[in-house]
Biopython code that builds the backbone (N, CA, C, O; Angstrom):
import numpy as np
from Bio.PDB.StructureBuilder import StructureBuilder

atoms = [
    (1, "MET", "N", (76.362, 101.788, 132.646)),
    (1, "MET", "CA", (77.428, 102.583, 132.044)),
    (1, "MET", "C", (78.604, 102.602, 133.005)),
    (1, "MET", "O", (78.490, 103.129, 134.112)),
    (2, "GLY", "N", (79.728, 102.037, 132.598)),
    (2, "GLY", "CA", (80.880, 101.994, 133.489)),
    (2, "GLY", "C", (81.686, 103.275, 133.431)),
    (2, "GLY", "O", (81.736, 103.951, 132.403)),
    (3, "ASN", "N", (82.322, 103.602, 134.561)),
    (3, "ASN", "CA", (83.149, 104.797, 134.608)),
    (3, "ASN", "C", (84.589, 104.472, 134.934)),
    (3, "ASN", "O", (85.393, 105.375, 135.166)),
    (4, "ARG", "N", (84.923, 103.189, 134.954)),
    (4, "ARG", "CA", (86.295, 102.840, 135.294)),
    (4, "ARG", "C", (87.214, 103.112, 134.114)),
    (4, "ARG", "O", (86.767, 103.187, 132.970)),
    (5, "ARG", "N", (88.511, 103.260, 134.407)),
    (5, "ARG", "CA", (89.492, 103.513, 133.347)),
    (5, "ARG", "C", (89.710, 102.221, 132.569)),
    (5, "ARG", "O", (90.028, 101.183, 133.150)),
    (6, "VAL", "N", (89.540, 102.289, 131.278)),
    (6, "VAL", "CA", (89.732, 101.139, 130.412)),
    (6, "VAL", "C", (90.835, 101.503, 129.427)),
    (6, "VAL", "O", (90.819, 102.589, 128.848)),
    (7, "ALA", "N", (91.790, 100.599, 129.235)),
    (7, "ALA", "CA", (92.843, 100.855, 128.244)),
    (7, "ALA", "C", (92.214, 100.776, 126.858)),
    (7, "ALA", "O", (91.727, 99.723, 126.447)),
    (8, "LEU", "N", (92.227, 101.893, 126.144)),
    (8, "LEU", "CA", (91.579, 101.939, 124.833)),
    (8, "LEU", "C", (92.529, 101.582, 123.679)),
    (8, "LEU", "O", (92.085, 101.245, 122.581)),
    (9, "LYS", "N", (93.839, 101.660, 123.944)),
    (9, "LYS", "CA", (94.829, 101.387, 122.897)),
    (9, "LYS", "C", (94.596, 100.032, 122.206)),
    (9, "LYS", "O", (94.657, 99.958, 120.979)),
    (10, "PRO", "N", (94.331, 98.957, 122.973)),
    (10, "PRO", "CA", (94.105, 97.659, 122.313)),
    (10, "PRO", "C", (92.876, 97.666, 121.393)),
    (10, "PRO", "O", (92.736, 96.794, 120.536)),
    (11, "HIS", "N", (91.991, 98.646, 121.572)),
    (11, "HIS", "CA", (90.759, 98.715, 120.786)),
    (11, "HIS", "C", (90.841, 99.744, 119.656)),
    (11, "HIS", "O", (89.832, 100.052, 119.022)),
    (12, "ALA", "N", (92.038, 100.273, 119.404)),
    (12, "ALA", "CA", (92.199, 101.373, 118.442)),
    (12, "ALA", "C", (91.607, 101.059, 117.068)),
    (12, "ALA", "O", (90.900, 101.891, 116.500)),
    (13, "SER", "N", (91.885, 99.872, 116.529)),
    (13, "SER", "CA", (91.384, 99.567, 115.182)),
    (13, "SER", "C", (89.857, 99.441, 115.184)),
    (13, "SER", "O", (89.193, 99.842, 114.228)),
    (14, "LYS", "N", (89.305, 98.877, 116.273)),
    (14, "LYS", "CA", (87.839, 98.788, 116.386)),
    (14, "LYS", "C", (87.227, 100.182, 116.476)),
    (14, "LYS", "O", (86.229, 100.476, 115.817)),
    (15, "ILE", "N", (87.834, 101.035, 117.297)),
    (15, "ILE", "CA", (87.325, 102.404, 117.480)),
    (15, "ILE", "C", (87.366, 103.138, 116.143)),
    (15, "ILE", "O", (86.407, 103.817, 115.774)),
    (16, "ARG", "N", (88.478, 103.002, 115.418)),
    (16, "ARG", "CA", (88.613, 103.648, 114.111)),
    (16, "ARG", "C", (87.497, 103.177, 113.167)),
    (16, "ARG", "O", (86.874, 103.986, 112.480)),
    (17, "ARG", "N", (87.255, 101.869, 113.141)),
    (17, "ARG", "CA", (86.219, 101.304, 112.267)),
    (17, "ARG", "C", (84.829, 101.814, 112.684)),
    (17, "ARG", "O", (84.022, 102.189, 111.833)),
    (18, "TRP", "N", (84.559, 101.826, 113.991)),
    (18, "TRP", "CA", (83.258, 102.301, 114.483)),
    (18, "TRP", "C", (83.029, 103.766, 114.119)),
    (18, "TRP", "O", (81.934, 104.154, 113.711)),
    (19, "VAL", "N", (84.084, 104.574, 114.272)),
    (19, "VAL", "CA", (83.970, 106.004, 113.939)),
    (19, "VAL", "C", (83.692, 106.155, 112.442)),
    (19, "VAL", "O", (82.849, 106.958, 112.042)),
    (20, "GLU", "N", (84.404, 105.377, 111.615)),
    (20, "GLU", "CA", (84.168, 105.424, 110.166)),
    (20, "GLU", "C", (82.745, 104.993, 109.820)),
    (20, "GLU", "O", (82.164, 105.465, 108.843)),
    (21, "ASP", "N", (82.184, 104.082, 110.639)),
    (21, "ASP", "CA", (80.805, 103.624, 110.427)),
    (21, "ASP", "C", (79.781, 104.613, 110.979)),
    (21, "ASP", "O", (78.576, 104.399, 110.854)),
    (22, "GLY", "N", (80.265, 105.700, 111.592)),
    (22, "GLY", "CA", (79.351, 106.729, 112.085)),
    (22, "GLY", "C", (78.908, 106.564, 113.532)),
    (22, "GLY", "O", (78.013, 107.279, 113.984)),
    (23, "ARG", "N", (79.514, 105.641, 114.265)),
    (23, "ARG", "CA", (79.151, 105.454, 115.682)),
    (23, "ARG", "C", (79.638, 106.646, 116.507)),
    (23, "ARG", "O", (80.730, 107.163, 116.272)),
    (24, "GLY", "N", (78.833, 107.075, 117.462)),
    (24, "GLY", "CA", (79.186, 108.199, 118.316)),
    (24, "GLY", "C", (80.001, 107.769, 119.529)),
    (24, "GLY", "O", (80.112, 106.580, 119.828)),
    (25, "ASP", "N", (80.571, 108.756, 120.225)),
    (25, "ASP", "CA", (81.382, 108.478, 121.418)),
    (25, "ASP", "C", (80.562, 107.787, 122.508)),
    (25, "ASP", "O", (81.083, 106.933, 123.225)),
    (26, "ASP", "N", (79.279, 108.150, 122.638)),
    (26, "ASP", "CA", (78.416, 107.517, 123.648)),
    (26, "ASP", "C", (78.280, 106.017, 123.377)),
    (26, "ASP", "O", (78.402, 105.194, 124.284)),
    (27, "TRP", "N", (78.024, 105.683, 122.113)),
    (27, "TRP", "CA", (77.845, 104.278, 121.731)),
    (27, "TRP", "C", (79.140, 103.495, 121.964)),
    (27, "TRP", "O", (79.122, 102.397, 122.521)),
    (28, "ILE", "N", (80.263, 104.077, 121.530)),
    (28, "ILE", "CA", (81.567, 103.410, 121.686)),
    (28, "ILE", "C", (81.902, 103.235, 123.161)),
    (28, "ILE", "O", (82.404, 102.188, 123.569)),
    (29, "ALA", "N", (81.623, 104.266, 123.964)),
    (29, "ALA", "CA", (81.906, 104.197, 125.402)),
    (29, "ALA", "C", (81.112, 103.069, 126.054)),
    (29, "ALA", "O", (81.640, 102.325, 126.881)),
    (30, "GLN", "N", (79.845, 102.948, 125.678)),
    (30, "GLN", "CA", (78.999, 101.892, 126.244)),
    (30, "GLN", "C", (79.543, 100.522, 125.846)),
    (30, "GLN", "O", (79.592, 99.600, 126.659)),
    (31, "GLU", "N", (79.945, 100.406, 124.598)),
    (31, "GLU", "CA", (80.480, 99.150, 124.070)),
    (31, "GLU", "C", (81.751, 98.730, 124.814)),
    (31, "GLU", "O", (81.973, 97.543, 125.053)),
    (32, "LEU", "N", (82.585, 99.712, 125.179)),
    (32, "LEU", "CA", (83.876, 99.419, 125.814)),
    (32, "LEU", "C", (83.869, 99.657, 127.321)),
    (32, "LEU", "O", (84.911, 99.589, 127.973)),
    (33, "ASN", "N", (82.681, 99.938, 127.870)),
    (33, "ASN", "CA", (82.523, 100.138, 129.308)),
    (33, "ASN", "C", (83.434, 101.251, 129.847)),
    (33, "ASN", "O", (84.164, 101.069, 130.821)),
    (34, "THR", "N", (83.362, 102.410, 129.175)),
    (34, "THR", "CA", (84.137, 103.564, 129.608)),
    (34, "THR", "C", (83.289, 104.819, 129.411)),
    (34, "THR", "O", (82.085, 104.718, 129.172)),
    (35, "THR", "N", (83.895, 105.986, 129.507)),
    (35, "THR", "CA", (83.124, 107.230, 129.379)),
    (35, "THR", "C", (83.282, 107.825, 127.980)),
    (35, "THR", "O", (84.311, 107.633, 127.332)),
    (36, "PRO", "N", (82.251, 108.554, 127.514)),
    (36, "PRO", "CA", (82.348, 109.214, 126.215)),
    (36, "PRO", "C", (83.539, 110.183, 126.150)),
    (36, "PRO", "O", (84.175, 110.305, 125.103)),
    (37, "SER", "N", (83.844, 110.869, 127.255)),
    (37, "SER", "CA", (84.973, 111.812, 127.219)),
    (37, "SER", "C", (86.309, 111.080, 127.065)),
    (37, "SER", "O", (87.232, 111.605, 126.441)),
    (38, "SER", "N", (86.419, 109.871, 127.630)),
    (38, "SER", "CA", (87.632, 109.062, 127.426)),
    (38, "SER", "C", (87.777, 108.691, 125.963)),
    (38, "SER", "O", (88.872, 108.756, 125.403)),
    (39, "VAL", "N", (86.674, 108.302, 125.346)),
    (39, "VAL", "CA", (86.692, 107.931, 123.933)),
    (39, "VAL", "C", (87.085, 109.138, 123.088)),
    (39, "VAL", "O", (87.911, 109.030, 122.181)),
    (40, "GLN", "N", (86.480, 110.298, 123.396)),
    (40, "GLN", "CA", (86.746, 111.512, 122.636)),
    (40, "GLN", "C", (88.220, 111.907, 122.740)),
    (40, "GLN", "O", (88.841, 112.237, 121.730)),
    (41, "SER", "N", (88.781, 111.878, 123.939)),
    (41, "SER", "CA", (90.188, 112.279, 124.075)),
    (41, "SER", "C", (91.113, 111.238, 123.437)),
    (41, "SER", "O", (92.155, 111.595, 122.887)),
    (42, "PHE", "N", (90.744, 109.958, 123.504)),
    (42, "PHE", "CA", (91.527, 108.919, 122.833)),
    (42, "PHE", "C", (91.529, 109.155, 121.328)),
    (42, "PHE", "O", (92.568, 109.043, 120.678)),
    (43, "ARG", "N", (90.359, 109.484, 120.775)),
    (43, "ARG", "CA", (90.272, 109.755, 119.335)),
    (43, "ARG", "C", (91.154, 110.935, 118.955)),
    (43, "ARG", "O", (91.856, 110.884, 117.945)),
    (44, "SER", "N", (91.126, 111.993, 119.753)),
    (44, "SER", "CA", (91.953, 113.173, 119.473)),
    (44, "SER", "C", (93.441, 112.825, 119.505)),
    (44, "SER", "O", (94.191, 113.182, 118.597)),
    (45, "ARG", "N", (93.857, 112.128, 120.556)),
    (45, "ARG", "CA", (95.272, 111.774, 120.699)),
    (45, "ARG", "C", (95.761, 110.868, 119.575)),
    (45, "ARG", "O", (96.940, 110.883, 119.220)),
    (46, "ASN", "N", (94.842, 110.076, 119.016)),
    (46, "ASN", "CA", (95.229, 109.095, 118.003)),
    (46, "ASN", "C", (94.761, 109.466, 116.595)),
    (46, "ASN", "O", (94.741, 108.631, 115.691)),
    (47, "SER", "N", (94.387, 110.732, 116.430)),
    (47, "SER", "CA", (93.975, 111.243, 115.115)),
    (47, "SER", "C", (92.881, 110.404, 114.456)),
    (47, "SER", "O", (92.941, 110.099, 113.265)),
    (48, "ILE", "N", (91.888, 110.042, 115.257)),
    (48, "ILE", "CA", (90.730, 109.317, 114.718)),
    (48, "ILE", "C", (89.592, 110.322, 114.648)),
    (48, "ILE", "O", (88.960, 110.646, 115.654)),
    (49, "TYR", "N", (89.343, 110.812, 113.429)),
    (49, "TYR", "CA", (88.362, 111.877, 113.262)),
    (49, "TYR", "C", (87.117, 111.378, 112.573)),
    (49, "TYR", "O", (87.172, 110.508, 111.703)),
    (50, "ARG", "N", (85.999, 111.936, 112.970)),
    (50, "ARG", "CA", (84.718, 111.592, 112.362)),
    (50, "ARG", "C", (84.563, 112.387, 111.080)),
    (50, "ARG", "O", (84.694, 113.611, 111.087)),
    (51, "ARG", "N", (84.289, 111.712, 109.994)),
    (51, "ARG", "CA", (84.051, 112.408, 108.729)),
    (51, "ARG", "C", (82.614, 112.877, 108.682)),
    (51, "ARG", "O", (81.704, 112.211, 109.175)),
    (52, "ASP", "N", (82.433, 114.027, 108.085)),
    (52, "ASP", "CA", (81.096, 114.579, 107.906)),
    (52, "ASP", "C", (80.305, 113.620, 107.022)),
    (52, "ASP", "O", (80.773, 113.257, 105.944)),
    (53, "PRO", "N", (79.097, 113.198, 107.462)),
    (53, "PRO", "CA", (78.345, 112.201, 106.689)),
    (53, "PRO", "C", (77.936, 112.670, 105.292)),
    (53, "PRO", "O", (77.599, 111.841, 104.447)),
    (54, "VAL", "N", (77.959, 113.986, 105.028)),
    (54, "VAL", "CA", (77.579, 114.439, 103.675)),
    (54, "VAL", "C", (78.738, 114.331, 102.698)),
    (54, "VAL", "O", (78.538, 114.498, 101.495)),
    (55, "ARG", "N", (79.926, 114.062, 103.173)),
    (55, "ARG", "CA", (81.074, 113.953, 102.274)),
    (55, "ARG", "C", (80.963, 112.679, 101.453)),
    (55, "ARG", "O", (80.618, 111.620, 101.978)),
    (56, "ARG", "N", (81.251, 112.785, 100.189)),
    (56, "ARG", "CA", (81.100, 111.654, 99.278)),
    (56, "ARG", "C", (82.433, 111.346, 98.604)),
    (56, "ARG", "O", (83.386, 112.121, 98.683)),
    (57, "GLY", "N", (82.473, 110.215, 97.951)),
    (57, "GLY", "CA", (83.644, 109.882, 97.151)),
    (57, "GLY", "C", (84.677, 109.110, 97.947)),
    (57, "GLY", "O", (84.614, 109.021, 99.173)),
    (58, "GLN", "N", (85.617, 108.563, 97.225)),
    (58, "GLN", "CA", (86.662, 107.767, 97.851)),
    (58, "GLN", "C", (87.807, 108.657, 98.306)),
    (58, "GLN", "O", (88.038, 109.737, 97.762)),
    (59, "LEU", "N", (88.507, 108.184, 99.302)),
    (59, "LEU", "CA", (89.682, 108.899, 99.796)),
    (59, "LEU", "C", (90.918, 108.290, 99.178)),
    (59, "LEU", "O", (90.956, 107.097, 98.879)),
    (60, "SER", "N", (91.918, 109.109, 98.989)),
    (60, "SER", "CA", (93.227, 108.589, 98.643)),
    (60, "SER", "C", (94.230, 109.497, 99.348)),
    (60, "SER", "O", (94.162, 110.722, 99.242)),
    (61, "GLU", "N", (95.160, 108.875, 100.069)),
    (61, "GLU", "CA", (96.115, 109.638, 100.868)),
    (61, "GLU", "C", (97.446, 109.733, 100.151)),
    (61, "GLU", "O", (97.912, 108.779, 99.528)),
    (62, "HIS", "N", (98.051, 110.921, 100.256)),
    (62, "HIS", "CA", (99.333, 111.163, 99.606)),
    (62, "HIS", "C", (100.197, 112.045, 100.485)),
    (62, "HIS", "O", (99.703, 113.002, 101.082)),
    (63, "PRO", "N", (101.501, 111.730, 100.572)),
    (63, "PRO", "CA", (102.388, 112.624, 101.306)),
    (63, "PRO", "C", (102.443, 113.962, 100.566)),
    (63, "PRO", "O", (102.305, 114.011, 99.343)),
    (64, "ALA", "N", (102.644, 115.031, 101.309)),
    (64, "ALA", "CA", (102.680, 116.360, 100.707)),
    (64, "ALA", "C", (103.813, 117.174, 101.307)),
    (64, "ALA", "O", (104.229, 116.963, 102.447)),
    (65, "VAL", "N", (104.297, 118.112, 100.505)),
    (65, "VAL", "CA", (105.325, 119.045, 100.966)),
    (65, "VAL", "C", (104.748, 120.442, 100.837)),
    (65, "VAL", "O", (104.192, 120.792, 99.795)),
    (66, "LEU", "N", (104.875, 121.249, 101.891)),
    (66, "LEU", "CA", (104.416, 122.637, 101.854)),
    (66, "LEU", "C", (105.597, 123.532, 101.489)),
    (66, "LEU", "O", (106.647, 123.486, 102.131)),
    (67, "ASP", "N", (105.414, 124.343, 100.457)),
    (67, "ASP", "CA", (106.445, 125.292, 100.035)),
    (67, "ASP", "C", (105.907, 126.704, 100.192)),
    (67, "ASP", "O", (104.815, 127.012, 99.714)),
    (68, "GLU", "N", (106.669, 127.563, 100.859)),
    (68, "GLU", "CA", (106.258, 128.960, 100.984)),
    (68, "GLU", "C", (106.674, 129.693, 99.713)),
    (68, "GLU", "O", (107.823, 129.594, 99.280)),
    (69, "THR", "N", (105.746, 130.424, 99.123)),
    (69, "THR", "CA", (106.044, 131.196, 97.913)),
    (69, "THR", "C", (105.662, 132.648, 98.174)),
    (69, "THR", "O", (105.125, 132.966, 99.235)),
    (70, "ALA", "N", (105.933, 133.526, 97.221)),
    (70, "ALA", "CA", (105.568, 134.937, 97.352)),
    (70, "ALA", "C", (104.050, 135.106, 97.453)),
    (70, "ALA", "O", (103.560, 136.049, 98.075)),
    (71, "ASP", "N", (103.305, 134.169, 96.824)),
    (71, "ASP", "CA", (101.845, 134.265, 96.812)),
    (71, "ASP", "C", (101.167, 133.554, 97.979)),
    (71, "ASP", "O", (99.963, 133.721, 98.177)),
    (72, "GLY", "N", (101.902, 132.771, 98.749)),
    (72, "GLY", "CA", (101.293, 132.019, 99.852)),
    (72, "GLY", "C", (101.986, 130.691, 100.034)),
    (72, "GLY", "O", (103.211, 130.600, 99.970)),
    (73, "ILE", "N", (101.190, 129.656, 100.265)),
    (73, "ILE", "CA", (101.748, 128.326, 100.495)),
    (73, "ILE", "C", (101.327, 127.410, 99.350)),
    (73, "ILE", "O", (100.151, 127.352, 98.990)),
    (74, "LEU", "N", (102.288, 126.705, 98.790)),
    (74, "LEU", "CA", (102.038, 125.765, 97.711)),
    (74, "LEU", "C", (102.105, 124.353, 98.289)),
    (74, "LEU", "O", (103.056, 124.008, 98.990)),
    (75, "LEU", "N", (101.105, 123.551, 97.995)),
    (75, "LEU", "CA", (101.040, 122.172, 98.462)),
    (75, "LEU", "C", (101.472, 121.263, 97.316)),
    (75, "LEU", "O", (100.781, 121.168, 96.302)),
    (76, "LYS", "N", (102.615, 120.595, 97.475)),
    (76, "LYS", "CA", (103.115, 119.695, 96.431)),
    (76, "LYS", "C", (102.837, 118.253, 96.843)),
    (76, "LYS", "O", (103.172, 117.834, 97.951)),
    (77, "THR", "N", (102.214, 117.497, 95.928)),
    (77, "THR", "CA", (101.874, 116.105, 96.211)),
    (77, "THR", "C", (101.847, 115.305, 94.911)),
    (77, "THR", "O", (101.800, 115.873, 93.820)),
    (78, "ASP", "N", (101.877, 113.980, 95.045)),
    (78, "ASP", "CA", (101.798, 113.117, 93.859)),
    (78, "ASP", "C", (100.368, 112.639, 93.626)),
    (78, "ASP", "O", (100.161, 111.637, 92.942)),
    (79, "ALA", "N", (99.383, 113.334, 94.179)),
    (79, "ALA", "CA", (97.979, 112.905, 94.096)),
    (79, "ALA", "C", (97.514, 112.697, 92.660)),
    (79, "ALA", "O", (96.698, 111.813, 92.398)),
    (80, "ARG", "N", (98.019, 113.493, 91.735)),
    (80, "ARG", "CA", (97.538, 113.388, 90.345)),
    (80, "ARG", "C", (97.850, 112.025, 89.726)),
    (80, "ARG", "O", (97.248, 111.658, 88.717)),
    (81, "ASP", "N", (98.777, 111.275, 90.311)),
    (81, "ASP", "CA", (99.111, 109.937, 89.796)),
    (81, "ASP", "C", (98.181, 108.846, 90.343)),
    (81, "ASP", "O", (98.315, 107.677, 89.982)),
    (82, "SER", "N", (97.250, 109.226, 91.204)),
    (82, "SER", "CA", (96.367, 108.258, 91.856)),
    (82, "SER", "C", (95.147, 107.944, 90.997)),
    (82, "SER", "O", (94.600, 108.829, 90.340)),
    (83, "ASP", "N", (94.720, 106.670, 91.006)),
    (83, "ASP", "CA", (93.509, 106.259, 90.285)),
    (83, "ASP", "C", (92.288, 106.984, 90.829)),
    (83, "ASP", "O", (91.423, 107.417, 90.068)),
    (84, "VAL", "N", (92.221, 107.115, 92.156)),
    (84, "VAL", "CA", (91.085, 107.790, 92.786)),
    (84, "VAL", "C", (91.038, 109.242, 92.321)),
    (84, "VAL", "O", (89.971, 109.750, 91.979)),
    (85, "PHE", "N", (92.180, 109.906, 92.306)),
    (85, "PHE", "CA", (92.230, 111.293, 91.848)),
    (85, "PHE", "C", (91.733, 111.380, 90.409)),
    (85, "PHE", "O", (90.921, 112.241, 90.069)),
    (86, "ASP", "N", (92.230, 110.477, 89.573)),
    (86, "ASP", "CA", (91.855, 110.484, 88.163)),
    (86, "ASP", "C", (90.343, 110.313, 87.993)),
    (86, "ASP", "O", (89.714, 111.036, 87.220)),
    (87, "ARG", "N", (89.774, 109.367, 88.711)),
    (87, "ARG", "CA", (88.342, 109.063, 88.619)),
    (87, "ARG", "C", (87.484, 110.172, 89.219)),
    (87, "ARG", "O", (86.505, 110.604, 88.610)),
    (88, "GLU", "N", (87.854, 110.636, 90.422)),
    (88, "GLU", "CA", (86.990, 111.528, 91.188)),
    (88, "GLU", "C", (87.202, 113.023, 90.914)),
    (88, "GLU", "O", (86.278, 113.822, 91.070)),
    (89, "TRP", "N", (88.425, 113.396, 90.504)),
    (89, "TRP", "CA", (88.764, 114.819, 90.491)),
    (89, "TRP", "C", (89.138, 115.411, 89.139)),
    (89, "TRP", "O", (88.933, 116.605, 88.919)),
    (90, "ARG", "N", (89.671, 114.620, 88.244)),
    (90, "ARG", "CA", (90.266, 115.143, 87.011)),
    (90, "ARG", "C", (89.378, 116.189, 86.317)),
    (90, "ARG", "O", (89.817, 117.324, 86.134)),
    (91, "GLY", "N", (88.167, 115.847, 85.935)),
    (91, "GLY", "CA", (87.281, 116.793, 85.269)),
    (91, "GLY", "C", (86.792, 117.888, 86.193)),
    (91, "GLY", "O", (86.532, 119.010, 85.758)),
    (92, "TYR", "N", (86.668, 117.565, 87.458)),
    (92, "TYR", "CA", (86.131, 118.499, 88.441)),
    (92, "TYR", "C", (87.028, 119.722, 88.620)),
    (92, "TYR", "O", (86.533, 120.831, 88.822)),
    (93, "LEU", "N", (88.325, 119.526, 88.550)),
    (93, "LEU", "CA", (89.269, 120.619, 88.810)),
    (93, "LEU", "C", (89.304, 121.671, 87.705)),
    (93, "LEU", "O", (89.947, 122.710, 87.849)),
    (94, "ARG", "N", (88.611, 121.396, 86.608)),
    (94, "ARG", "CA", (88.507, 122.407, 85.557)),
    (94, "ARG", "C", (87.489, 123.480, 85.939)),
    (94, "ARG", "O", (87.413, 124.522, 85.288)),
    (95, "GLY", "N", (86.711, 123.230, 86.986)),
    (95, "GLY", "CA", (85.709, 124.192, 87.456)),
    (95, "GLY", "C", (86.362, 125.363, 88.166)),
    (95, "GLY", "O", (87.575, 125.555, 88.078)),
    (96, "SER", "N", (85.561, 126.141, 88.865)),
    (96, "SER", "CA", (86.113, 127.308, 89.558)),
    (96, "SER", "C", (86.571, 126.939, 90.963)),
    (96, "SER", "O", (86.078, 125.968, 91.537)),
    (97, "PRO", "N", (87.513, 127.703, 91.526)),
    (97, "PRO", "CA", (88.030, 127.410, 92.872)),
    (97, "PRO", "C", (86.936, 127.427, 93.942)),
    (97, "PRO", "O", (87.093, 126.802, 94.991)),
    (98, "GLU", "N", (85.830, 128.136, 93.690)),
    (98, "GLU", "CA", (84.751, 128.178, 94.682)),
    (98, "GLU", "C", (84.096, 126.806, 94.835)),
    (98, "GLU", "O", (83.383, 126.564, 95.809)),
    (99, "ASP", "N", (84.335, 125.910, 93.879)),
    (99, "ASP", "CA", (83.761, 124.573, 93.934)),
    (99, "ASP", "C", (84.544, 123.651, 94.863)),
    (99, "ASP", "O", (84.132, 122.517, 95.106)),
    (100, "LEU", "N", (85.682, 124.139, 95.385)),
    (100, "LEU", "CA", (86.544, 123.330, 96.243)),
    (100, "LEU", "C", (86.625, 123.919, 97.635)),
    (100, "LEU", "O", (86.522, 125.131, 97.821)),
    (101, "GLN", "N", (86.811, 123.044, 98.610)),
    (101, "GLN", "CA", (86.961, 123.466, 99.999)),
    (101, "GLN", "C", (88.170, 122.740, 100.570)),
    (101, "GLN", "O", (88.329, 121.535, 100.374)),
    (102, "VAL", "N", (89.018, 123.473, 101.273)),
    (102, "VAL", "CA", (90.177, 122.866, 101.918)),
    (102, "VAL", "C", (89.845, 122.723, 103.404)),
    (102, "VAL", "O", (89.495, 123.698, 104.068)),
    (103, "VAL", "N", (89.959, 121.499, 103.915)),
    (103, "VAL", "CA", (89.693, 121.222, 105.325)),
    (103, "VAL", "C", (91.013, 120.823, 105.969)),
    (103, "VAL", "O", (91.674, 119.892, 105.510)),
    (104, "ILE", "N", (91.397, 121.525, 107.033)),
    (104, "ILE", "CA", (92.664, 121.244, 107.699)),
    (104, "ILE", "C", (92.387, 120.737, 109.098)),
    (104, "ILE", "O", (91.734, 121.417, 109.890)),
    (105, "THR", "N", (92.883, 119.531, 109.413)),
    (105, "THR", "CA", (92.765, 118.979, 110.756)),
    (105, "THR", "C", (94.169, 118.944, 111.348)),
    (105, "THR", "O", (95.121, 119.433, 110.739)),
    (106, "GLN", "N", (94.288, 118.374, 112.516)),
    (106, "GLN", "CA", (95.579, 118.346, 113.208)),
    (106, "GLN", "C", (96.676, 117.699, 112.366)),
    (106, "GLN", "O", (97.823, 118.145, 112.391)),
    (107, "ASP", "N", (96.326, 116.647, 111.620)),
    (107, "ASP", "CA", (97.377, 115.939, 110.874)),
    (107, "ASP", "C", (97.020, 115.640, 109.427)),
    (107, "ASP", "O", (97.703, 114.850, 108.776)),
    (108, "ARG", "N", (95.970, 116.253, 108.917)),
    (108, "ARG", "CA", (95.549, 115.990, 107.539)),
    (108, "ARG", "C", (95.103, 117.284, 106.879)),
    (108, "ARG", "O", (94.657, 118.216, 107.548)),
    (109, "ILE", "N", (95.229, 117.329, 105.558)),
    (109, "ILE", "CA", (94.643, 118.406, 104.760)),
    (109, "ILE", "C", (93.762, 117.710, 103.726)),
    (109, "ILE", "O", (94.243, 116.913, 102.921)),
    (110, "TYR", "N", (92.472, 118.019, 103.757)),
    (110, "TYR", "CA", (91.535, 117.415, 102.815)),
    (110, "TYR", "C", (91.149, 118.433, 101.764)),
    (110, "TYR", "O", (90.988, 119.616, 102.061)),
    (111, "LEU", "N", (91.001, 117.971, 100.542)),
    (111, "LEU", "CA", (90.431, 118.785, 99.479)),
    (111, "LEU", "C", (89.076, 118.155, 99.188)),
    (111, "LEU", "O", (88.996, 116.965, 98.885)),
    (112, "GLU", "N", (88.008, 118.950, 99.279)),
    (112, "GLU", "CA", (86.671, 118.409, 99.101)),
    (112, "GLU", "C", (85.883, 119.187, 98.075)),
    (112, "GLU", "O", (86.097, 120.382, 97.868)),
    (113, "LYS", "N", (84.969, 118.483, 97.439)),
    (113, "LYS", "CA", (84.055, 119.100, 96.479)),
    (113, "LYS", "C", (82.926, 119.766, 97.265)),
    (113, "LYS", "O", (82.411, 119.205, 98.232)),
    (114, "VAL", "N", (82.552, 120.961, 96.839)),
    (114, "VAL", "CA", (81.428, 121.663, 97.456)),
    (114, "VAL", "C", (80.262, 121.532, 96.492)),
    (114, "VAL", "O", (80.366, 121.922, 95.329)),
    (115, "ARG", "N", (79.160, 120.989, 96.967)),
    (115, "ARG", "CA", (77.989, 120.805, 96.084)),
    (115, "ARG", "C", (76.894, 121.734, 96.503)),
    (115, "ARG", "O", (75.824, 121.742, 95.894)),
]
sb = StructureBuilder()
sb.init_structure("model")
sb.init_model(0)
sb.init_chain("A")
sb.init_seg("    ")
for serial, (resi, resn, name, xyz) in enumerate(atoms, 1):
    if name == "N":
        sb.init_residue(resn, " ", resi, " ")
    sb.init_atom(name, np.array(xyz, "f"), 0.0, 1.0, " ", f" {name:<3s}", serial, name[0])
structure = sb.get_structure()
C-alpha cells in the first residue's frame, strides 16, 4: 500500500466510474497507489458521490431554479419533459408526499422514491 502523493486529477473519470460501480476508497487507493483519505477528499472536492446501493431507477439531470415563496422554497425544473421522468415518475407522483424523499448533497438535489 503506497502512501506517496499521487495526482488523482488524471484519474477522475476512472474514479467516477469505480465509485458508480460500488468500489470503496480502500480499493481505489490500492489501485492508484495512494491513501483512502486522499481518494475520499478528492471525491469530495470533485463532487464524486457514492450512491446508496438500494436506490433504483435511472437518473436524469436537469438544471433547476430555486424560488422563495410565502410557503417555502419552490424548485422549478424542466424534468417533466424528460423521458426518464415520464417512464419512472409520472404515475408515481400521484401518490402521497410521504412516498418521496428529497436528498440534498453539496451540488445536487435528488428526488427519490421511498419503498
